[in-house]
N, C-alpha and C positions, 0 to 999 in steps of 0.2 A: 657795654652795659655792666659786665661783671667787674671790670676795673673801676668804673664809676661808683658802684656800690661799695667796693672795698675802700676807695678813697674817702667816701663820706663816713663810713664806720671808723676808719683809722684816724682821720684828721678832725673829726667832729665828735663822734660818739664816744670814742675811747682814747682821746688825746689828753695828755696830762695838763698841758698849758691851757687848753680849752676848758677842761674841768675846773682848773683853779679860778678861771675868770667867772664861770657860772656859780661856783661855790662861794665866791666872795661877797655875794649880795645877802640881804637880810632874810628874805623868805623864798620858799620854793616857787611861789607864784611869779615873783619877779624873775627868777631864774628861767622859768618856762617861757616867759615873754622874751627874755634876752635870747634864748635859743631860737625862737621863731624869727626874730629880727636878724639874728646872725645868719640863719639859713638863706633868707631872702637877699641879704647883702652879699653872701658868698656866691649865690647863683648869678647875681648881677655882675660881680667881679669876674666870674668865669666866662660869662657872655662877652665881656669886654676883651678878655684874653683871646677867646676864639675868633672874634671879629678882627682883632689886630693881626692874627695870623692870616686870616682870609684877605685882609687888605695888603699884607706883604706879598702873598702869593699872586694876587691880581696885579700888583704893581710890577713885579719881576717875572711875570709869566713868560715873557719872550726874551728876557735878559737876566738869567739866573746868576746872581753874584757868586754863589758857591761853585758852580761849574766854571764860571769865568775866572775864578781865583781871587776875587775881590775880598772874600772872607774865607776863613779856614774851617769853621764849623757852623752847623746850622743854628746853633744857639746864638750866633752873632747877628742874625738876620734883622731883629727888631732894632737894636742900636744902630746898625748900618742904615736901616730905613729912615730913622730919625735924622741922622747926620746927612744922608744923601738927599732926602726930599724936603726936610724941614730945617736944614742947616742955615738957610738964608735968613731965618727969623732969629734975630739977635737974642741970645740968652736962653733960647729953648733947649739946645743940646745940653747946656750946663744944668738947667732945671731938670731935664730928664735923668741925668746922672745923679743929681742930688736926691731925686725921688726914689731911684733904684737903691741907692745906698741907705736912705732912710728906712725903706721897707725891709731891706735885708737886716740892718742892725736892730730894728724893732723885733723882728721874728727871732733873731739870734739871742737878744736879751731875754725874751720870754722863754725860749727853749733852755737857755743856760740856767735861769732861775728855777725852772721846773725840775731839771735834772739835779741841780744842787739840793733842792728840797727832798727829792726822792732819795738821794744818796744819804742825806742826813737822817731822815726818818727810818729808812729800812736797813741801813748798814752801820751808821756811826752812833746814833742816839743811845742805843742800849749797850754800847761798849763800856768796859770798866773805866777807861780813861776819861770818857765824856760824861759819866754819871755825876750828877750834882753840880754841873756848871750852871751859871746864871743864864737867863734869857739873852742878855746882851752878848755874852760870850758865844752862845749858840748862834746868834745872828751874825756875828763876825766870822764864825766858821763857815756858815752858809754863803756869805759874801765871797770868801776866799775860794770856796768850791765853784761858785758861779764864775769868778774871774778865770779860774783854771779851765773850766769847761768852755768858756768863750774863746780863750787862746787856742785850745785844742781844735775847736771848730774852725777857727781862722786858718790854722795850719793845714787841716784836712781840706779846706776850701781851696787853698793855694795848690795843693797836690791834685785836687780833682780837675783843675783846669787842663791837665795834661792827659786825662783819661777818656777823651772822646766826649760823647754827648752826656752832659751832666744829668739831665732828667732821666735818661734811660738807665744810667749807672745807679743813681740813687733809688729809683723805683725797683730795680732788680735786687739790690741789697736789702732795702727796707721791706720789700714784699716778703723775702725769705725769713726775716726776723719778726716782723709785726704780724704776719699772717697766722702763725701758730699761737701767738699771744692773744690775738683777737678771737681765735677759735676756742681758747680756754675760757674767755669771758662769755662767749655765746653759749658754750656748753653749760657753764654754771648758771646762766640765766634761763635758758630755754629747755634744758634737759634735766628733769627732776630726778631721774634715777642715776645720774652721773655721780661717781665716787672719786676719792683721791687717787686710787690706782689707775682708773681709766683716764683721769686728767693727766697724770704724769706720763703714762705710756703714750697717750695721744699727742702730747706736746713734743716729747722726745722723738717719736717716729716722724711726725710732721716736720719738725725742725731739721732733722737729718735729711729727709727727702728734699726739702727746699734747698738746703745747703748743698746737696749733691747737684741739683739743677744749676745753681749759681756757679759753683766751682767748675763743674763740667763745661758750662757755657764759656767761662773765661779761659780755661785751659785748652779746650778743644776748639774754641773759636766758633761758637754757635752762630748760626745765621742771624744777622740783624734784619729788622724789617726792611723789605725791598723798597727802594726809593722810586717814586714815580718819575716818568720822563721829565727831564729838565732841559729847557731850550735856551740857547744864546743867540738865536737867529735875529733877534731884535736889537742886539747890541751894536751900536755904531762905533766908528773909529774914535770919536771924541770920548765916549764912555770908556773905551779900552785904554786910551791914553791917560785919562784922569784917574780911573780906578786902578788900572794896572793889572794885567794878567799875571798870575802867580806872584803878586806883590811887587812887580817891576813896571815902572812907567814906560810907556812906549812913545817914541817920537812919531808924529804923523802930520802930514801936510795934505790938505785937500778938503773936500766938501764934508762938513760935519754930519750931513744926513746920509752919507754913503754907508751902506751896511758893512760892518766890519767882517761879519761872518755870514755868508750866504747859506751855509749848510746847517741843518738842524742837528746839533750834537745832543745826544741823550745819554743818561747814565745807564748802567747795566740793569736791565729789567729782570723780573722774576724768572722769565723763561731761560735766561742765559746762565742762571745760577745752577749749582749742583742740585740735581733732583733728589739725591739721597737725603732723607730726613731722619732725624733721631729725636730722642726725648729732649736733648739739649737745645733743639731749635724751637721749642715752645716760646711764644712771645713773653717778654718780661711783664706785660700787663696782667698775665694770669698767675704770677708767682704768689701774690697775696691771696687770691681766691683759692688757689690750690692748697695753700697752707691752712686756710680756714676750714675747707671741706675735709681735708685729711684729719685734722684735729677733732672735728665734731664727730665724724664717722667712727674713727678709731676709739675715741673716748666713749661713745655710746655702746659699741660692741664689747669693749673690754669691761665696762661697768656692768653690763648684763651678765657676763660670764664670771665675774668676781664678786657677785653679791650686790645687786642694785639697792639703792636707797629705798627704804619702806615709805609708804605714804605719810606716816606720822613722823618720820625723820627728815622730811623735806624742809630745807631752810626757808625762812620767810622772805629771803632775798630773791628766791626763784620767781620768775614771771607768774603772776596770779593766774592768767588763763592756762599756762602750761601746767602749773601745779594742780589746778582744779580738774583739768582733763586727765592728768595722771591718776589722781585719786579716784575719779569716776571709773576709769578703766580698771584699776585694781579692785575697786568695789564690785564692779560687774564680773570680773574674773573670779573673785572669791565667791560671789553669789552663785555663779554657774557651777563652781566646784561643789558648793554645798548642795545645790539642787541635784547635781549628778550623783552625789553621795546618798542623798535621800532617796532618789529613784532606785539606786542599787539596793538600798536597805529594804525598800518596799517590795522589790522583786524577790529578794531573798525570803522575806516574811511570807509572801504569797506562795512561794515554792514550798516552804516548810509546812504551811497550812494545808496545801494540796496533798503533800505526803502523809500528813497526819490523818486527813479525811480518808484517803485511800486505804490506810491501814485499819 
């Protein structure tokens, strides 16, 4: 649940390419409608993803291709399922590959364009060399930045193929980077008393903490999520010959229904792993959430100790309910101070009058 909330905030609420799409329409009303349709479409797409995983698990529940050596990584299970079970349908494997490449290139182009626009607006536009250039020249510069970003992403993608599970690796790194950034946005929106010092200290502390978790996990070899038991008891000899254990085809003669492996082989379970745990064994799914919480908490505390923003200094971009609640609290606190001060004055006046009367 924590990881799901982080994904929604990171990839929908504060995503550059998503924001560019929503901001390209004419009115705010249309943008809100697009956001609603986008969420429903995203949920439907995720349901299809999850059900495709369930279908793959049910199909290979008794003949796991990863344990049998038919595939090298768990990321290959869906393409293997298409080729293995649907390969007899002419053209379908090619259509699947084309759809995957189309989706990847579409996302890559949107990301490259977004990064190029951010680099131009935040780092290059105000440089002395680029001041006074025409809009056409600026567009050409952004196009070149987009091409360079796309080539860099392709190169990193080729390298990522040799780094184990792609999803786990990307979520580990992106969680450590985007978590503190999201925490800064949430602090600015929902914490009216946050100031610049608190935001800077919160971001740096959270980023260093998350970076320590990631680097320590890679260097120390933090424990990966334990795999559930995987069986190859249902694999028959024909499957083994066609698929090939460890990538090598085996010669076999005999009944195709004869079980190839009678014994249930399973992967190492959680009980067989080292019981000693450390902070580096925290699941990668919590990296982003940890970054957000650390940034928000540290930013709030540091802002309170370094001079919080006054109610009349609160920016209009702060969430209206949060700003109204903060103003009401400050007004109540100031009113209590005044009432306590008035009570003390009245007590002092009463004491003075009693002294005067007694004299």
